[in-house]
N, C-alpha and C positions, 0 to 999 in steps of 0.2 A: 453444521454440514460436514460429513466426513472427509471431504476433499479439501476443506479450509485448514485443518490440522488433524492428521491422522496419528499423531504421536502416542495418544492415549490408546487407540486401538492397536497399534503395533507393539506397544510395550505389554497390553494384555495378551496378545498373541504369543510374544516372546515369552512371558512367564508362564503361560499355559503350555508351552513347547517345552520349557525347562523341567516343570513339574512333570509333565508326562515322561520325560527321558528319565528322570529320576525314579520314577515308578516303575518304568520299564526295566531299568537296570536291577531294581530290587525284586521284581517278580517275574521278569522276563515274559510276560503276557504281551502277545502282538498287539493287542487293542491299543495299549499305551504308545507304542511305537507309532502306529497309525494316526493317534491323536496327536502326537507330537509333530509329525510330517504334515498333518492337516493345518495345525496352528501356524507352523512355519510358512507353509504356502499361502494362508490367509493374510498373515502379517506382511510377507512379502508383496502380494498383491495389492494390500491396502497402502503401502509405502510407494510402490510404484504408481498406482492411481493418483495419489496425493503429488507426486513429482511431476506427473505428466499432464494433470488437468489444472489449469489455472482459472479460478473462479474469478467472478467479478470482484469481490472484496480484494482478493489478492492483487489483481490488475491496478485497482486504485491504489492500494497500499505500496505498489512499486512505481506508479506514476509520479506521485507528489514528491518523493525524494529526487526522481529523475529531473524533474521540472526545477527543484531547487539547485541542483548541480548545473543545470543549464543557465540559471540566472547568476550563478557565480562566475560562469564563464563569459557572461554577457551574449550568450546564444539566443537572440531574439527570435530567430525562425523556430526553434524547437518549442519555445514557450508559446509562440502564436498557434502553432501547429496544434496545441492542445486546446485551443479556444474555438468554440463553434463559429464557422464563418458567419453565420446569421448575427452573431452578437457583436456587431460592429463598433459601438461604444465601448464595450469592454476590451475588445482588441485594441483600440486607440489608447485606452487608459493604460492597458499593459505595456504598450510600446513607449508611451510617455514616461511611465515609472521606471522602466529599464534604461531609458535614455537619460534620466535625472540622477540615478543612483549606480554607482558601481560597487555591487556587493562582494565583500571579500568572503563572507560566510553566510549561508542561509541555513538555518537550522529549525527543523520542525519538531517542537517539543510535544505537541499533542496532536493525535490524527483519529478522530472518531468518524467512522463511515455508517451511513444508515441508507441501506438499499431499500427503495421503495417497491414491494413485491406486486406482481401481477399487472404492471404498467408496460404498455408498448408505445413508444420505444422504452426500453429500460432506463430508469432514472435513479439518482442517488444524491444525497445531501452529505457534504464532507464539512466537518466542523474541525478546524486545526488552529493552533497557536503557532507562529512562525517567528522567530528571532532573526533580524537581519542586521548585520554588521557591515559597515562600508563607508565609502566616501560619496557626498552629494556634489552635484555639478557646481553648486554655489560656493564650493571650497570647504565646507563643514564635513565632519565625519562624525560617527557615533553608531549606536545601536538603537534600533526600534523593535518592539514586541507588538505584534499585531494578531488579533483573533479575526480569522477568517470564516465566513459561512459561504461554502462554494456549492453550487448546483450543478450537476452532471447530467449528461445524456449519452446513452451509447449508441453510436453510429456503427453499425457492422461489427467490427471486433475493436474499435477504438472508443474511449471514453473522451467525451468533449465538455469543456466548461461552458456553460450556458448563461451563468450569472455568478457574481461574486460580491460579497459585501465584507469589507473590512472595518474593524474598529481597533484603533491604537490602545493598546494596553499600557505601554509606557515608551517613552523615548528619551534617550540620553544623546546630546549632541555636543560635539567639541569642536573648536576651530583649530 
């Protein structure tokens, strides 16, 4: 989709504009100048559209790092706001997890988003690997790497977590 990353289109328009200007300077044919202007306008329009339009994929790519920073700060309200209110057990699990662990760093090492087309409401599946380093309430500390399979639903202009399954990949704990 052109609005997710217009870099190739903008680069192509820029290259076309440069070539057209070089040809105009050599021939002084007005058509090359018009082509350079058209390519510049097209590239500028594509870049502007890319910056102004936030696609569903881009919204999800921005959501998870924001939630990771909230977990590092212990901001339970921000994390819970991203969970579907109808997913009561998931909300309770998230609250318990944030209460048991004080994360010093939450790092998303892999984030794959699969948007499911043609569904209403809009849904997505997000596969990610998260590395969490911090202290646990029992006094231990360490690092855990978890693979998460997260199901999302779009509610208006917000994405909400409807389900999440986590599988520990590795855990290192020190006392």
